[in-house]
C-alpha positions as CSV (number, residue, x, y, z in Angstrom):
1,M,-0.1,-0.2,-0.1
2,R,1.5,3.4,-1.0
3,S,1.7,6.3,1.3
4,N,0.0,9.6,0.0
5,K,2.7,11.7,2.4
6,P,5.0,13.6,-0.2
7,F,8.5,13.3,0.4
8,T,10.3,16.2,1.9
9,D,13.9,17.3,1.2
10,K,14.6,17.8,5.2
11,A,15.4,14.8,7.1
12,P,14.0,14.3,10.6
13,I,16.2,15.7,13.2
14,G,16.4,12.5,14.8
15,L,18.1,11.1,11.7
16,T,20.2,13.9,11.2
17,I,21.6,13.6,14.5
18,A,21.9,10.1,14.5
19,A,23.9,10.4,11.4
20,V,26.4,13.2,12.9
21,A,26.6,11.0,15.9
22,G,28.0,8.2,13.9
23,L,30.3,10.1,11.6
24,L,31.6,11.7,14.8
25,F,31.9,8.2,16.4
26,L,33.4,7.0,13.2
27,H,36.1,10.0,12.6
28,I,37.2,11.7,15.8
29,P,39.7,8.8,16.7
30,L,41.5,9.8,13.4
31,L,41.4,13.2,13.9
32,I,42.8,12.6,17.7
33,I,45.8,10.9,15.8
34,F,46.2,13.9,13.2
35,I,46.4,16.2,16.0
36,Y,49.1,14.2,18.1
37,S,51.4,13.9,15.3
38,F,52.1,17.6,16.1
39,T,52.5,17.4,19.9
40,T,56.0,18.4,21.4
41,D,55.4,15.5,24.1
42,E,57.2,12.5,23.5
43,A,55.6,10.1,25.3
44,T,51.8,11.1,26.7
45,Y,48.8,12.1,25.1
46,T,48.5,15.6,27.3
47,F,45.6,17.8,26.3
48,P,45.7,20.5,25.7
49,L,48.9,19.8,23.4
50,P,51.9,21.3,25.1
51,G,53.2,22.7,22.0
52,V,53.0,22.3,18.5
53,T,56.0,20.8,16.6
54,T,56.7,19.4,13.1
55,R,59.6,17.6,14.3
56,W,58.4,14.3,14.1
57,F,57.6,14.2,10.6
58,G,61.2,14.8,10.0
59,E,62.2,11.7,12.4
60,A,59.3,9.4,10.9
61,L,61.1,10.5,7.4
62,Q,64.4,9.1,8.4
63,R,63.7,5.8,9.7
64,A,65.0,3.2,7.3
65,D,62.8,0.4,9.0
66,L,60.1,2.8,8.2
67,W,60.7,2.8,4.1
68,A,61.3,-1.1,4.3
69,A,57.9,-1.6,5.7
70,L,56.2,1.0,3.3
71,S,57.8,-0.7,0.4
72,L,57.0,-3.8,1.3
73,S,53.2,-2.9,1.8
74,V,52.9,-1.1,-1.4
75,K,54.8,-4.0,-3.3
76,V,52.3,-6.6,-1.7
77,A,49.2,-4.4,-2.4
78,L,50.3,-3.4,-5.9
79,I,50.9,-7.4,-6.8
80,A,47.8,-9.0,-5.0
81,T,45.4,-6.2,-6.5
82,F,46.9,-7.7,-9.9
83,V,46.2,-11.0,-9.0
84,A,42.7,-9.9,-7.7
85,L,42.0,-8.0,-11.2
86,I,42.4,-11.3,-13.0
87,L,40.9,-13.6,-11.1
88,G,38.2,-11.8,-9.9
89,T,37.5,-10.6,-13.4
90,L,37.2,-14.3,-14.8
91,A,35.5,-15.5,-11.7
92,A,32.8,-12.8,-12.5
93,A,32.6,-13.7,-16.3
94,A,32.1,-17.2,-15.6
95,V,29.1,-16.9,-13.0
96,Y,27.8,-14.6,-15.4
97,R,28.4,-15.9,-18.3
98,S,27.8,-19.5,-17.7
99,N,24.7,-21.7,-16.2
100,F,26.5,-24.6,-14.4
101,F,25.7,-26.7,-11.5
102,G,26.9,-25.0,-8.5
103,R,27.2,-21.7,-9.7
104,E,25.5,-20.3,-6.5
105,A,27.8,-22.4,-4.2
106,I,30.8,-20.8,-6.2
107,S,29.8,-17.6,-5.8
108,F,29.1,-17.7,-1.9
109,L,32.7,-19.4,-1.6
110,L,34.1,-16.3,-3.4
111,L,32.6,-13.8,-1.1
112,L,33.2,-15.8,2.0
113,P,37.0,-14.8,2.6
114,I,35.7,-11.2,3.4
115,A,32.6,-12.3,5.4
116,L,34.6,-14.6,7.4
117,P,36.6,-12.9,10.9
118,G,40.2,-11.9,9.6
119,I,41.5,-14.1,12.5
120,V,39.5,-17.5,11.0
121,T,41.2,-16.7,7.4
122,G,44.3,-16.2,8.8
123,I,44.6,-19.5,10.5
124,A,43.2,-21.4,8.2
125,L,45.7,-19.8,5.5
126,R,48.8,-20.4,7.7
127,S,47.5,-24.2,8.3
128,A,47.1,-24.8,4.6
129,I,50.4,-23.0,3.6
130,G,52.4,-24.8,6.6
131,G,51.0,-28.1,5.3
132,I,51.9,-27.7,1.8
133,G,55.7,-26.6,3.1
134,I,56.0,-23.5,1.4
135,P,57.9,-20.9,3.6
136,F,56.6,-18.1,4.9
137,S,57.5,-14.7,2.7
138,F,56.6,-12.3,0.4
139,W,54.5,-14.2,-1.7
140,T,52.7,-16.0,0.8
141,I,51.6,-12.2,2.4
142,V,50.4,-11.7,-1.2
143,I,48.7,-15.1,-1.4
144,G,46.6,-13.9,1.6
145,H,46.0,-10.7,0.8
146,A,45.0,-11.7,-2.7
147,T,42.2,-14.1,-1.3
148,F,39.9,-11.3,0.3
149,C,40.9,-8.8,-2.9
150,V,39.5,-11.1,-5.0
151,V,36.5,-10.6,-3.3
152,V,36.0,-7.0,-3.7
153,V,36.6,-6.9,-7.6
154,Y,34.4,-9.9,-8.0
155,N,31.9,-8.0,-6.6
156,N,32.2,-5.0,-8.7
157,V,32.7,-6.6,-12.2
158,L,29.5,-9.1,-11.2
159,A,27.2,-6.0,-10.7
160,R,28.6,-4.0,-13.6
161,F,28.2,-7.3,-15.9
162,R,24.5,-7.7,-14.6
163,R,24.0,-4.4,-15.8
164,M,25.1,-4.9,-18.9
165,S,23.2,-5.6,-22.1
166,G,24.2,-9.4,-22.9
167,S,22.9,-8.2,-26.6
168,Q,26.0,-6.2,-27.2
169,I,28.2,-9.4,-27.2
170,E,25.9,-11.2,-29.0
171,A,26.0,-8.0,-32.1
172,S,29.7,-8.2,-31.9
173,M,29.7,-12.1,-32.4
174,D,27.5,-11.6,-35.0
175,L,29.7,-9.1,-37.1
176,G,32.2,-11.4,-37.1
177,A,34.5,-10.4,-33.8
178,N,36.5,-13.1,-32.5
179,S,36.5,-13.5,-28.6
180,F,39.5,-11.5,-27.8
181,Q,38.1,-8.7,-30.1
182,T,34.3,-8.6,-28.0
183,F,36.3,-8.4,-24.9
184,R,38.7,-5.7,-26.0
185,Y,36.2,-3.7,-28.0
186,V,32.6,-4.4,-26.2
187,V,33.3,-5.8,-22.8
188,L,36.2,-3.9,-21.5
189,P,34.8,-0.3,-22.1
190,N,31.5,-1.4,-20.0
191,I,33.5,-2.9,-17.4
192,G,37.0,-0.5,-17.2
193,T,35.4,1.6,-14.2
194,A,34.1,-1.3,-12.1
195,L,37.8,-2.5,-12.7
196,L,39.4,0.6,-11.6
197,A,37.2,1.3,-8.7
198,G,37.8,-2.6,-7.6
199,G,41.0,-2.2,-8.1
200,M,41.4,0.7,-6.1
201,L,39.5,-0.6,-3.2
202,A,41.4,-3.8,-2.9
203,F,44.9,-1.9,-2.9
204,A,43.6,-0.1,-0.2
205,L,42.3,-3.1,1.5
206,S,45.4,-4.9,0.7
207,F,47.6,-1.7,2.1
208,D,46.8,-1.6,5.6
209,E,45.8,-5.1,6.5
210,V,47.1,-6.5,9.7
211,I,45.6,-9.8,10.9
212,V,46.1,-11.9,8.0
213,T,49.6,-10.5,7.6
214,T,50.2,-11.2,10.9
215,F,49.6,-15.1,10.3
216,T,51.0,-15.5,6.6
217,A,53.9,-13.2,6.9
218,G,57.4,-14.8,8.0
219,Q,60.2,-12.0,8.9
220,Q,58.9,-9.7,7.0
221,S,57.3,-6.5,8.4
222,T,54.6,-4.5,6.6
223,L,53.4,-0.8,7.4
224,P,50.5,-1.8,9.9
225,I,52.8,-4.2,11.5
226,W,55.1,-2.3,11.8
227,I,53.1,0.1,13.4
228,F,51.4,-2.1,15.5
229,S,54.8,-3.1,17.0
230,Q,55.9,0.3,17.5
231,L,52.9,1.0,19.9
232,V,55.0,-1.0,23.0
233,R,57.4,1.7,22.8
234,P,55.8,4.7,24.3
235,R,58.8,7.5,23.1
236,D,57.8,6.5,19.4
237,R,54.2,7.4,19.9
238,P,54.4,10.8,18.0
239,V,56.6,9.0,14.9
240,T,53.7,6.4,15.2
241,N,50.9,9.0,14.8
242,V,52.8,10.5,11.4
243,V,53.2,7.3,10.2
244,A,49.1,6.6,10.9
245,T,48.2,9.9,9.6
246,I,50.2,9.1,6.3
247,V,48.4,5.2,5.9
248,I,45.1,7.1,6.6
249,L,45.9,9.8,3.3
250,I,47.2,6.7,1.6
251,T,44.1,4.4,1.7
252,F,41.6,7.1,1.9
253,L,42.5,8.6,-1.6
254,P,41.8,5.1,-3.4
255,I,38.5,4.9,-1.8
256,F,37.6,8.4,-2.3
257,F,38.4,7.9,-6.2
258,A,36.5,4.4,-6.0
259,Q,33.7,5.7,-4.8
260,R,33.4,8.7,-7.0
261,I,34.2,6.8,-10.0
262,S,31.1,4.4,-8.9
263,A,28.8,7.3,-8.2
264,Q,29.4,9.1,-11.4
265,N,29.3,6.0,-13.3
266,S,25.6,5.2,-12.0
267,D,24.8,8.9,-12.3
268,V,25.6,8.1,-16.2
269,E,23.4,4.8,-16.4
270,G,20.6,6.3,-14.4
271,G,20.6,9.6,-16.8
272,S,20.6,7.0,-20.0
273,K,17.4,5.2,-19.0
């Protein structure tokens, strides 16, 4: 039964208060980290700040262990994202284009790694990798990250496939294009923004992953693991805050652009209907 009550542009005051409270709850901790990146206090969180300085940014940039951890995190995230783009796209195409026995079960299994608690995924990966006898190294971190990065790409590409008209592929085939030409000139332009958005989200997820990395890393230390290890050193707290601020900025940008790309594409599709 439809309601005759017209929609209003202004949200109810209760909903507005709840939305603002939720945003503050999520972002005030990030603001605190940013503020204490500039404190002159070396070991405690004194408020108000005893002084303001940019000294800790210089000290952080001079840490060789920080640069090593940052380099490792970027390399892992790039390779895990690349693997996820290939596997996620192929899986989405198979689930969308083919009608085979167990398709829904496979789709569920593809989504499972990101739905499970990270500690469960980490223990499972460590047991499997250890059972096979593979030494824990850079590549085991990549494998661990790729398991949940695939999910992000798969979801984005599958959603785009479902909004894509199948007649375009059929028309391409009817006009004599082979499979590669159809993918290059028809499919790829349609799913390109989904791949870009999924890749950005996958990179952000991989870059700041802690739990799965803890179980799949050997002696390596990614940037989130490096930050975690610094928390037990009180005199390094300002440096840790600086690095945490850098991580926030690095992960914010791909998520922001991925959201903008998805929103713009949705607007284009909505306007074309």
